[in-house]
N, C-alpha and C positions, 0 to 999 in steps of 0.2 A: 532253160538256163539253170545250172546247178547252183545251190545256195550254201553259203558258209556262215555259221554262227560264230561270232568272236566275243569272248567273255570280258574283254577290256578294250579300251581305246588303244590301238597299237600304232607304232610309227608309220608314217606315210609310205616309207620304202616297202614295207610288207604289203600294204593295201594296194599299191600300184601293181605288184606282181599278180595279185589275185584279180584285179580289174582287167589287166592286160590279157589274162587267161579267159576272160569272158565270164567270170563268176559273179554272182550276186552276193553282196556282203551285208549281214545284219550285225551291227556292233552294239554291245551293251554299254550304254554311256552313263548309267547311274553310278555314283561313287559309293556303292555298297556291293557286297558279295551276293551272287545269286544263290538262292536256296536250291537244294537238289530238285525239288518239284518244279521250280521255275526253269531250271536248266533243261530238265526233261521236256517240259512244255515247248520251249523254244526249239530244241533240237529235233523234235518229232517232225517239224516242218522244214528241216534242213538236211543236206547231204553230207556235211562235214563240220567238224568242230575245231576251232582254234582256241586253245585254252591257256589262260594265264592265271595261276594261283587258284585253281578250282579243283576240288576233290572229285575224282572220277572213280566211283566205287562200282561194285557188281550190280547193285540195284539200278543205277543209271545205265550201265552198259547193257543190261538185259532189256531195259525199257527202250533203248535207242540202238538196238543191234543192227538197224538198217544203215547206220553211219558207215560211209566208205573209208573214212580216215579221221584220226584225231591227231592234231599237231599241238605240241606243247611249246609255249614261249619260255622255255627253261631247259637247262641241261639235266636237272634232277627230275626224277619221275616217281618218287616215293609216294606221291599223292594219287597215283593211278594203280588200279588193280590190273596190272599188266597180264597176269596169268589168265584172268577172265576175258580180257580183251583178246588175247591169243586164242582162247578156246572158241570165241565167237568170230574169229578170223578178222578182227578189226585191226588194221595197222596203226601203230602209235609211233609218232616221231618226236625227236627232241632237237636241241640246238647246241651240239657239242663244239668245243674248240674256240668259238668266237668270244667267249667271256673270260677266258683264262687270264689275260693280262689285267683286265679291269678288276677282277676279283682278287688277284694277287696284290694289286695296288691297295685295295681296301684292307687286306690282311697286313700289309706293310704299314699302312697308316695307323691301324689299331695297335700294332706292336710299338711303333714309335710314340704315339700319343700316350699309351699306357706307361711306357718307360719314363716319361717326363710328367705324368699326371696332368696332361694338357687339358682334358675336358673339365676336370675339377678346378684347375687354375682359372679357366675361362669363367666358370660359374662364380668364383670368388669376385671377379671383377664386376659381374652383373649384380652381385649382392652388395656391392660397395665395400668389399673387404680387402681391396688392394691398398694396404696402408703401411704399417711399420715393417721395416726390413729386418728379417731374422735369418742370419746366415745358415742356421741349421734346420730351418723349417721347410717342409714340403719338398724334400730333395728327391730327385729321380735317380735312375741308374743308367749307365752307359751301355751301349750294345757292341762297341768295337771289339772284335776278336772273340765274341761269345759263340756259343754253340746253338744252332737252330735245329730243332727236331721237327720233322714233317711226318705227320700221320696221314698217309695217303699221297704218295709222290707220283701223281699223275700230271696232267698238263698244268693245272693251277698250282699244284705244289712245286712243280719245276720252276714256274715263273717266280713264285715267292722265294725259293732257294736262290735263284739267279740274282734277284734284287738284294737279298741279304748278304750274299757272297761279294757282290760288286760294291755295295755301299759300305759294308762293315768288315769284310774279310772273314765272315762267319764260317765256322766249320759246319758241314751239313751232315746230319744223321737222318735216317728215315726208316719207317717200318711199313712194309707192304706185304701182301700175301705172296707176291712174286717180285723178283728183282727188277730194278729199272737200270739196265746196263748203260743206257745212253746218259742218264744223269750221273752215274758213277764215273763215266769217262769224262764227261764235259764239266761237271761241277765238283768232282771229287767226293760225291755223296757216298756215305757208308751205310749199308744195311745193318740194322741192329734189331735185337728182339724188342718186343713191346716194353718189357721190364727195363731194359737198358735205355730205351728212348725216354722213358719217364725219368729215370735217375740221372741221366747225363745232359738233358736239354736245359739251356738257359731260357730259350723261347720254344714253346711247343705249339705248332700251328697245325690245325686240323683241316684237311682237304679231301676227306673220303666221302663216299656216298653213304646215305643212311640206309642201313640194312638191319636185319634181325641181329646180326653179329655186332654191328657198331652202335646200335641204340643203347644209350646209357653207359657207353664204354668208359667215359671219364666220370667216375663216381668218387666217393670219398677215399676208397682204398687206392685208387689211382693217384689222386692228388697227394695222398700221404707219401707216395714214393717219389714225388717230384722235389726239386731243389727249393728251399725256402726263398730263393731270389728269382724263381722262375716266373715267366709270363706265359699265361695260357691264352691262345688266340683261336677262335672258332668262326670261320666264314662259310662253313659247310651246311649243317643243319643243327637246329637248336637242341633236339633231343639226343644228339650224340653225347652231350654232357648232361649231368644231372644238376639242375640249377640249385636246389637246396644244398647239395654237397659242395658245389662251387662256392656258394655263400659261406658255408662252414669253413671251408679250406682257407678262404681269405680272412675270415674273422680269427681263425686260429694261427694265422701266419704260416700255414703249410706251403703256400705259394705267395709270390710277391704281388701279382696283379693279373688282370684279365681284360682282353679286348674281344668284344662280341659283335658280329654283324647279324647273328641269328640267335633267337631265343625260343623258349618253350614255355608258354604258348607265344604266338605272334598275333597281334602286336603285344609288346610287353606292357604290363600294367604301369601307368605313370607314377604310381606310388611304390613301385618295387624298390626296396632298400638298396639294391645294387647300384641304382642310378646315383646314389649319394656317396658311394665309396670313393675315396680320393684316387685309388689305384685301379679303377675300373672304367673302361671306355665302351660305350654301347652305341651302335648305329642301327637304323631301322631297315636292315636287310637291303642294303644298297650296293652290294658287290658288283652287279652288272650295270649299275646306273650311270652310264655315260652315253652321250649321243651316238657315238660310233658303235658301241657294243649293242645297244638296244636296236639300232637300225639293222645291224647284221643278224641279230636274233630274229627280228621280224621277217627278214628276207629268207632265212633258213626255214622258219615255220611255214611261211607262204609257199615255199618250194615243196615242202612236204605235202601240203594240201593239194597243190596242183598235180603232183605225181600220183597221189592217192586217188584223186578223182578221175585221172586218166587210166586207172587200173595198172599203173606202173609201180615198181618197188620204190619205196620212199628213199631219198638220198641219205636220210639220217634216221633209220629205224631203231626203235627200242626193242622191238620183238621181231627180228628178221626171220625167226624160226617159222613164222606163218607162211613164208614163201617157199 
C-alpha cells in the first residue's frame, strides 16, 4: 500500500479520494508547523506529500527525491523550489481555479470594509467608545462609479472586477504582461501601463503571483504615484508590497487606506501598528476559507496525488515540463 504524508488536517472530501484509491494516509495533527528535519523524517517513509503552507526547498527535495508526487493545497507555489523539483523529476501539483470566487469575495470585503473604516469602528464599540455623535468624525468614502485597478487580471482578478462593476458600476483598468481579451470584451476592462494603473485607480487590487518581478513591486515610490483617496488591497502575497513603505504612505496621506489578507511576515505581529490604523483592514489570510472552496481544493490536491502515484500526468501540474 502506497503512503501519503499530509502536513495539515484536510477536509474529508480530499481524504475520501485518497482512501478510495487504496492509499494509506498519515496526517500531521499538531497545531504547529513542521520543521524541515521533521518533514524529511516523515516523508522518508512515504511515497507522496500533500502539503499545506509548508516550505519545500532544495534541501528537502534532495533528501526526499524518492517522492513520486508533491501536491499543494494552494494555487500559489512560491514556497516550493519548482526548478529543483523539476530537475529531480518530481511532479508538483496545485489547485487552480476553485478558489477564485472566494478570494475575490475577500478582496471585495476588504475594499468595502476599508472604505467605511469598519474594522476600526467595530473596535471602538468593543472599547466602549460608541458615544457622542459627531457628524464629521470617522467618515468613510463611497465606491459608486469609482475606478478599480487590477494588478494581475487572471481568474481571481476577473471575479473581483465582476463584483465591482456589478455592485458599483466601477470602471475597470488592469495591468498584465499579456492582454486579457475576454475581460476586455465582457467587463470593458482597459489595459494600461503600470504607471497609469497607479495614477488612475481609486481602488488598486493585487491578484498576481509572487515572482522575482513582483516582489516588493508596491514600494514607497509606487504609493507616491497613487491617488491620495486610493485604497490599496492585497489578497495575493504579502511580500508583493513593502510593509514599512505602506505604513509610511498611510501616515503621510499618500493613499487613503489599505485592506490586506496577506502580510509579510505571516502571521502578523499582534502589536503591528497597522492594526490600529482607522483606515486599515487586515484579515489572517482567509481568502480561500469557505467550506465549498476548501473541499474543492482538497479534492484537486487528492486527485493530483492519485494520478502521481499511478505514474500518470497530474491533472493540475505546476511543472508540466517534466513530462
